[in-house]
MARPAVEX-474568 format. One line per field, with one value per residue: residue number from 1; residue in three letters; x negated, y negated, z of N, C-alpha, C, O, CB in turn. Coordinates in Angstrom, 3 decimals, padded with zeros to 6 digits, always signed. Glycine has a CB too. Layout:
num: (NUM | ...)
residu: (ALA | ...)
nxx: (X | ...)
nyy: (Y | ...)
nzz: (Z | ...)
caxx: (X | ...)
cayy: (Y | ...)
cazz: (Z | ...)
cxx: (X | ...)
cyy: (Y | ...)
czz: (Z | ...)
oxx: (X | ...)
oyy: (Y | ...)
ozz: (Z | ...)
cbxx: (X | ...)
cbyy: (Y | ...)
cbzz: (Z | ...)
END
This chain:
num: (1 | 2 | 3 | 4 | 5 | 6 | 7 | 8 | 9 | 10 | 11 | 12 | 13 | 14 | 15 | 16 | 17 | 18 | 19 | 20 | 21 | 22 | 23 | 24 | 25 | 26 | 27 | 28 | 29 | 30 | 31 | 32 | 33 | 34 | 35 | 36 | 37 | 38 | 39 | 40 | 41 | 42 | 43 | 44 | 45 | 46 | 47 | 48 | 49 | 50 | 51 | 52 | 53 | 54 | 55 | 56 | 57 | 58 | 59 | 60 | 61 | 62 | 63 | 64 | 65 | 66 | 67 | 68 | 69 | 70 | 71 | 72 | 73 | 74 | 75 | 76 | 77 | 78 | 79 | 80 | 81 | 82 | 83)
residu: (UNK | UNK | UNK | UNK | UNK | UNK | UNK | UNK | UNK | UNK | UNK | UNK | UNK | UNK | UNK | UNK | UNK | UNK | UNK | UNK | UNK | UNK | UNK | UNK | UNK | UNK | UNK | UNK | UNK | UNK | UNK | UNK | UNK | UNK | UNK | UNK | UNK | UNK | UNK | UNK | UNK | UNK | UNK | UNK | UNK | UNK | UNK | UNK | UNK | UNK | UNK | UNK | UNK | UNK | UNK | UNK | UNK | UNK | UNK | UNK | UNK | UNK | UNK | UNK | UNK | UNK | UNK | UNK | UNK | UNK | UNK | UNK | UNK | UNK | UNK | UNK | UNK | UNK | UNK | UNK | UNK | UNK | UNK)
nxx: (+072.585 | +070.488 | +068.563 | +066.853 | +064.102 | +064.041 | +063.821 | +061.845 | +060.623 | +059.448 | +057.598 | +056.000 | +054.492 | +053.313 | +051.578 | +049.983 | +049.025 | +047.343 | +045.470 | +044.367 | +042.825 | +041.071 | +039.270 | +038.809 | +036.610 | +035.608 | +034.095 | +033.022 | +031.459 | +030.683 | +031.312 | +033.801 | +036.592 | +038.555 | +037.744 | +036.046 | +038.213 | +039.634 | +037.997 | +035.796 | +036.504 | +038.746 | +041.520 | +043.224 | +042.319 | +042.936 | +045.256 | +046.507 | +045.233 | +046.385 | +049.088 | +048.909 | +048.053 | +050.622 | +052.126 | +051.194 | +052.482 | +055.132 | +055.283 | +054.943 | +057.154 | +059.228 | +058.620 | +059.037 | +061.646 | +062.330 | +060.781 | +063.193 | +066.002 | +065.023 | +065.123 | +067.727 | +068.985 | +068.060 | +069.420 | +071.948 | +071.731 | +072.098 | +073.549 | +076.356 | +078.250 | +077.833 | +077.246)
nyy: (-025.591 | -024.075 | -021.599 | -020.421 | -020.990 | -024.429 | -025.916 | -028.226 | -027.306 | -024.862 | -026.252 | -028.198 | -025.699 | -024.516 | -026.242 | -027.038 | -024.189 | -024.193 | -026.294 | -025.868 | -023.258 | -024.982 | -026.027 | -023.677 | -023.305 | -025.428 | -025.180 | -022.787 | -022.338 | -024.896 | -025.994 | -028.127 | -026.952 | -029.101 | -030.727 | -030.328 | -030.126 | -032.131 | -033.818 | -035.516 | -037.731 | -038.883 | -040.469 | -038.341 | -036.073 | -037.591 | -037.602 | -035.264 | -034.929 | -036.540 | -035.690 | -032.749 | -033.945 | -035.501 | -033.296 | -031.435 | -032.814 | -032.604 | -030.260 | -029.909 | -030.725 | -029.122 | -026.472 | -027.635 | -027.144 | -024.964 | -023.210 | -025.135 | -023.454 | -020.798 | -021.314 | -021.476 | -019.054 | -017.276 | -018.150 | -017.721 | -015.457 | -015.174 | -015.761 | -013.583 | -011.008 | -008.381 | -005.088)
nzz: (-039.803 | -042.006 | -042.266 | -044.551 | -046.903 | -048.208 | -051.816 | -051.413 | -048.985 | -049.639 | -051.586 | -050.474 | -049.486 | -051.340 | -051.260 | -049.119 | -048.678 | -050.399 | -050.220 | -048.143 | -048.730 | -050.550 | -048.688 | -047.298 | -048.991 | -049.147 | -046.606 | -047.019 | -048.952 | -049.363 | -051.911 | -053.873 | -054.979 | -055.634 | -056.279 | -058.624 | -060.301 | -061.384 | -061.175 | -059.370 | -057.031 | -058.669 | -059.969 | -059.903 | -058.399 | -055.973 | -055.434 | -055.395 | -052.820 | -051.517 | -051.496 | -050.301 | -047.360 | -046.785 | -047.102 | -045.524 | -042.633 | -044.090 | -043.049 | -040.277 | -038.886 | -040.517 | -039.302 | -035.857 | -036.526 | -036.985 | -035.157 | -033.492 | -034.800 | -033.749 | -031.271 | -030.243 | -031.771 | -029.437 | -027.004 | -027.860 | -028.365 | -025.487 | -024.673 | -025.794 | -025.155 | -023.468 | -025.179)
caxx: (+070.839 | +069.609 | +067.319 | +066.191 | +063.560 | +064.032 | +062.512 | +060.860 | +059.834 | +058.452 | +056.151 | +054.872 | +053.316 | +052.371 | +050.351 | +049.371 | +047.643 | +045.463 | +044.918 | +043.666 | +041.654 | +040.569 | +038.704 | +037.750 | +035.565 | +033.980 | +033.257 | +031.964 | +030.209 | +030.003 | +032.406 | +036.068 | +037.395 | +040.076 | +036.949 | +035.499 | +038.884 | +040.185 | +037.118 | +035.492 | +037.375 | +038.909 | +042.910 | +044.453 | +042.008 | +043.281 | +047.200 | +046.092 | +044.700 | +047.937 | +050.115 | +048.315 | +048.670 | +052.084 | +052.738 | +051.128 | +052.946 | +056.348 | +055.265 | +055.321 | +058.602 | +059.412 | +057.592 | +060.186 | +062.813 | +061.945 | +060.756 | +065.035 | +066.587 | +064.348 | +064.979 | +069.318 | +068.868 | +067.950 | +070.240 | +073.374 | +071.843 | +072.178 | +075.203 | +077.054 | +078.794 | +076.591 | +078.675)
cayy: (-025.735 | -023.241 | -019.973 | -020.342 | -022.620 | -025.506 | -026.151 | -028.753 | -026.598 | -023.857 | -027.531 | -027.943 | -024.861 | -024.304 | -027.424 | -026.394 | -023.619 | -024.999 | -027.493 | -024.824 | -022.574 | -025.985 | -026.959 | -022.867 | -022.843 | -026.093 | -024.644 | -021.747 | -022.412 | -026.341 | -026.047 | -028.472 | -026.569 | -029.881 | -031.827 | -029.164 | -029.679 | -033.499 | -035.015 | -036.346 | -039.134 | -039.196 | -040.276 | -036.638 | -035.767 | -038.175 | -037.047 | -033.891 | -034.929 | -036.966 | -034.635 | -032.007 | -034.597 | -035.385 | -031.270 | -030.672 | -034.090 | -033.004 | -028.437 | -029.891 | -031.074 | -027.967 | -025.938 | -027.657 | -026.544 | -023.505 | -023.706 | -025.534 | -022.631 | -019.432 | -021.331 | -021.399 | -017.963 | -017.116 | -018.971 | -017.518 | -014.260 | -014.587 | -015.855 | -012.693 | -009.983 | -006.565 | -003.911)
cazz: (-040.237 | -043.131 | -041.967 | -045.518 | -046.755 | -049.058 | -052.748 | -050.545 | -048.089 | -050.579 | -052.607 | -049.061 | -048.361 | -052.161 | -051.085 | -047.970 | -049.516 | -052.087 | -049.630 | -046.706 | -050.176 | -050.325 | -047.473 | -047.041 | -049.936 | -048.358 | -045.175 | -046.788 | -049.910 | -050.406 | -053.160 | -053.437 | -056.300 | -056.419 | -057.432 | -060.219 | -062.098 | -061.361 | -061.136 | -057.859 | -056.453 | -059.342 | -059.331 | -059.812 | -056.809 | -054.798 | -055.565 | -054.362 | -051.839 | -050.703 | -051.464 | -049.443 | -046.396 | -046.961 | -046.920 | -043.640 | -042.341 | -043.490 | -042.708 | -038.709 | -038.724 | -040.150 | -037.870 | -035.442 | -037.530 | -037.405 | -033.338 | -032.850 | -034.747 | -033.256 | -029.841 | -030.365 | -031.465 | -027.904 | -026.632 | -028.748 | -027.798 | -023.952 | -023.871 | -026.368 | -023.979 | -023.543 | -025.542)
cxx: (+070.849 | +068.783 | +066.894 | +065.321 | +064.020 | +063.400 | +061.749 | +059.632 | +058.407 | +057.488 | +055.809 | +053.866 | +053.103 | +050.952 | +049.394 | +048.695 | +046.483 | +044.933 | +044.000 | +042.342 | +040.845 | +039.147 | +037.788 | +036.983 | +034.744 | +033.501 | +032.318 | +030.896 | +030.202 | +030.664 | +033.908 | +036.260 | +038.117 | +039.022 | +036.648 | +036.985 | +038.820 | +039.477 | +036.337 | +035.445 | +038.077 | +040.715 | +043.332 | +044.183 | +042.656 | +044.858 | +047.062 | +046.062 | +045.970 | +048.616 | +050.300 | +048.575 | +049.530 | +052.545 | +052.603 | +051.997 | +054.491 | +056.233 | +055.253 | +056.631 | +059.639 | +059.672 | +058.541 | +060.748 | +062.910 | +062.503 | +063.150 | +065.574 | +066.352 | +064.975 | +067.438 | +069.483 | +068.813 | +069.002 | +071.826 | +073.483 | +071.948 | +073.541 | +076.786 | +077.092 | +077.659 | +078.017 | +078.214)
cyy: (-024.664 | -022.719 | -019.426 | -021.557 | -022.943 | -025.320 | -026.748 | -028.618 | -024.958 | -025.153 | -027.456 | -027.007 | -024.296 | -025.487 | -027.149 | -025.791 | -023.826 | -025.936 | -026.714 | -023.962 | -024.151 | -025.657 | -025.649 | -023.087 | -024.106 | -025.869 | -023.766 | -021.678 | -023.863 | -026.553 | -026.624 | -028.040 | -028.061 | -030.978 | -032.082 | -030.087 | -030.868 | -034.296 | -035.780 | -037.610 | -039.672 | -039.566 | -039.173 | -036.498 | -036.032 | -038.137 | -035.977 | -033.745 | -035.396 | -036.528 | -033.573 | -032.623 | -034.853 | -034.238 | -030.888 | -031.856 | -033.039 | -031.124 | -028.997 | -029.713 | -029.748 | -026.585 | -026.207 | -027.201 | -025.598 | -022.933 | -024.010 | -024.097 | -020.933 | -019.644 | -020.877 | -020.367 | -017.085 | -017.431 | -018.157 | -015.570 | -013.440 | -014.233 | -014.527 | -011.015 | -008.766 | -005.937 | -002.698)
czz: (-040.617 | -043.297 | -043.126 | -045.932 | -048.390 | -050.733 | -052.010 | -050.021 | -048.853 | -051.692 | -051.121 | -048.814 | -049.491 | -051.772 | -050.063 | -048.069 | -050.341 | -051.027 | -048.631 | -048.031 | -049.821 | -049.508 | -046.565 | -048.065 | -049.782 | -047.648 | -045.446 | -047.910 | -050.347 | -051.272 | -052.765 | -055.203 | -056.252 | -057.675 | -058.638 | -060.403 | -062.208 | -061.875 | -060.161 | -057.617 | -057.738 | -058.634 | -059.482 | -058.467 | -055.636 | -054.055 | -054.831 | -053.279 | -050.173 | -050.292 | -050.258 | -048.195 | -046.066 | -046.966 | -045.460 | -042.695 | -041.785 | -042.837 | -040.686 | -038.452 | -039.258 | -039.739 | -036.733 | -035.132 | -036.836 | -035.452 | -032.923 | -033.323 | -033.857 | -031.734 | -029.236 | -031.024 | -030.598 | -027.299 | -026.914 | -028.652 | -026.924 | -023.413 | -025.082 | -025.315 | -024.479 | -023.922 | -025.525)
oxx: (+071.211 | +068.027 | +066.548 | +065.519 | +064.245 | +062.459 | +060.759 | +058.500 | +057.300 | +056.728 | +055.274 | +052.793 | +052.564 | +049.747 | +048.175 | +047.553 | +045.313 | +043.761 | +042.853 | +041.138 | +040.104 | +038.169 | +036.863 | +035.970 | +033.555 | +032.311 | +031.254 | +029.791 | +029.811 | +030.622 | +034.775 | +036.092 | +038.339 | +039.142 | +036.726 | +036.594 | +038.021 | +039.750 | +036.374 | +034.575 | +038.020 | +041.164 | +044.339 | +044.980 | +042.924 | +045.372 | +047.504 | +046.577 | +046.238 | +049.018 | +051.268 | +049.428 | +049.715 | +053.759 | +053.330 | +052.078 | +054.948 | +057.191 | +055.662 | +057.156 | +060.623 | +060.653 | +059.077 | +060.891 | +063.779 | +063.517 | +063.989 | +065.687 | +067.238 | +065.296 | +068.032 | +070.705 | +069.436 | +069.625 | +072.691 | +074.406 | +071.964 | +074.194 | +077.987 | +076.191 | +076.997 | +079.162 | +078.968)
oyy: (-023.855 | -022.962 | -018.245 | -022.723 | -022.201 | -024.534 | -026.088 | -029.085 | -024.466 | -024.697 | -026.421 | -027.168 | -023.218 | -025.422 | -027.058 | -026.133 | -023.654 | -026.286 | -027.117 | -024.221 | -024.284 | -025.048 | -025.798 | -022.852 | -024.148 | -026.183 | -023.608 | -021.140 | -024.163 | -027.753 | -026.197 | -028.685 | -028.243 | -031.524 | -033.032 | -031.177 | -031.220 | -035.193 | -036.989 | -038.433 | -040.888 | -039.244 | -039.137 | -036.623 | -035.318 | -038.407 | -035.839 | -032.841 | -035.072 | -036.597 | -033.443 | -031.974 | -034.590 | -034.241 | -030.366 | -031.316 | -032.727 | -030.760 | -028.133 | -028.743 | -029.397 | -025.847 | -025.167 | -026.715 | -025.534 | -022.586 | -023.306 | -023.324 | -020.166 | -018.694 | -020.304 | -020.397 | -016.040 | -016.399 | -018.129 | -014.763 | -012.211 | -013.489 | -014.781 | -010.254 | -008.490 | -006.038 | -001.748)
ozz: (-039.763 | -044.238 | -043.146 | -045.589 | -049.345 | -050.843 | -051.691 | -050.145 | -048.633 | -052.545 | -050.722 | -048.233 | -049.242 | -052.016 | -050.213 | -047.764 | -050.683 | -051.158 | -048.439 | -048.023 | -048.847 | -049.941 | -045.768 | -047.407 | -050.097 | -047.612 | -044.847 | -047.845 | -051.475 | -051.545 | -052.003 | -056.238 | -057.449 | -058.772 | -059.416 | -060.821 | -063.075 | -062.673 | -060.390 | -057.903 | -057.919 | -057.534 | -058.775 | -057.536 | -054.669 | -052.969 | -053.690 | -052.620 | -049.016 | -049.130 | -049.507 | -047.589 | -044.877 | -046.766 | -044.615 | -041.591 | -040.685 | -042.154 | -039.911 | -037.905 | -038.607 | -039.836 | -036.352 | -034.010 | -035.966 | -034.846 | -032.362 | -032.372 | -033.482 | -031.019 | -028.324 | -031.163 | -030.782 | -027.051 | -026.039 | -028.753 | -026.863 | -022.680 | -024.993 | -024.962 | -025.480 | -023.481 | -025.737)
cbxx: (+069.538 | +069.296 | +068.037 | +066.989 | +061.422 | +063.227 | +062.607 | +061.193 | +061.330 | +059.769 | +056.576 | +055.509 | +053.685 | +053.121 | +050.904 | +049.829 | +047.861 | +046.100 | +046.067 | +045.512 | +042.615 | +041.572 | +040.298 | +038.013 | +036.070 | +033.692 | +034.106 | +032.629 | +030.293 | +028.659 | +032.648 | +037.005 | +038.598 | +041.440 | +036.057 | +035.368 | +040.572 | +040.459 | +037.704 | +034.348 | +036.257 | +038.299 | +043.898 | +043.969 | +041.026 | +042.903 | +048.060 | +045.094 | +043.444 | +048.762 | +049.877 | +046.989 | +048.536 | +052.549 | +051.475 | +048.901 | +052.966 | +057.911 | +053.002 | +054.988 | +058.881 | +059.394 | +055.915 | +060.649 | +062.627 | +059.623 | +059.245 | +066.216 | +066.671 | +062.352 | +063.952 | +070.090 | +068.437 | +066.981 | +069.890 | +073.106 | +071.512 | +071.619 | +075.842 | +076.322 | +080.849 | +075.489 | +079.468)
cbyy: (-026.008 | -023.506 | -018.431 | -019.972 | -022.896 | -026.524 | -026.940 | -028.804 | -025.985 | -022.466 | -029.754 | -027.638 | -023.776 | -024.435 | -028.878 | -025.866 | -023.085 | -026.633 | -028.601 | -023.046 | -022.257 | -026.785 | -027.847 | -021.541 | -022.442 | -027.044 | -023.898 | -020.359 | -021.356 | -026.302 | -024.419 | -031.284 | -024.967 | -031.327 | -031.959 | -026.564 | -028.892 | -034.001 | -035.764 | -036.136 | -040.529 | -038.398 | -041.043 | -034.769 | -036.262 | -039.458 | -036.489 | -033.433 | -035.922 | -037.394 | -033.891 | -031.815 | -035.193 | -035.896 | -029.791 | -030.589 | -035.495 | -033.746 | -027.118 | -031.119 | -032.539 | -028.070 | -026.962 | -027.845 | -026.185 | -023.289 | -026.367 | -027.248 | -022.770 | -019.320 | -023.684 | -022.513 | -017.868 | -017.833 | -020.355 | -018.321 | -014.001 | -015.640 | -018.535 | -012.655 | -009.438 | -005.535 | -003.982)
cbzz: (-039.190 | -043.816 | -041.177 | -046.353 | -046.326 | -048.237 | -054.028 | -049.880 | -047.002 | -051.828 | -053.673 | -047.926 | -046.828 | -053.663 | -050.683 | -047.302 | -050.097 | -054.397 | -048.944 | -045.626 | -052.588 | -049.712 | -046.344 | -046.838 | -051.546 | -047.896 | -044.081 | -046.656 | -051.275 | -051.172 | -053.761 | -052.844 | -056.219 | -054.734 | -057.359 | -060.313 | -062.611 | -060.250 | -061.488 | -057.332 | -055.731 | -060.401 | -059.732 | -060.855 | -056.473 | -055.076 | -057.293 | -054.349 | -052.327 | -051.028 | -052.619 | -049.730 | -046.261 | -048.003 | -047.902 | -042.740 | -043.909 | -044.807 | -043.627 | -037.984 | -039.672 | -040.137 | -037.537 | -035.686 | -039.085 | -038.097 | -033.224 | -033.899 | -035.889 | -033.384 | -029.341 | -031.029 | -031.736 | -027.283 | -027.416 | -030.910 | -027.928 | -022.921 | -024.128 | -027.927 | -024.105 | -021.417 | -027.083)
END
């Protein structure tokens, strides 16, 4: 497994950041910037929200992959002889 983020990882991360900023704006100011840009309950707004949700689920899988890589590196470090 590569220890670098793929293009899909970056796209998911960008959508996750967009969603997080939007939820922050909703929480602090009751302002939904996605709906303000694309229209309330428009098709594009729903697509953006769906992509944010899919990105969040995808990033859960990425988090498990990162945790697994971290665990494997710890095992490899312990297996190396001390110099």
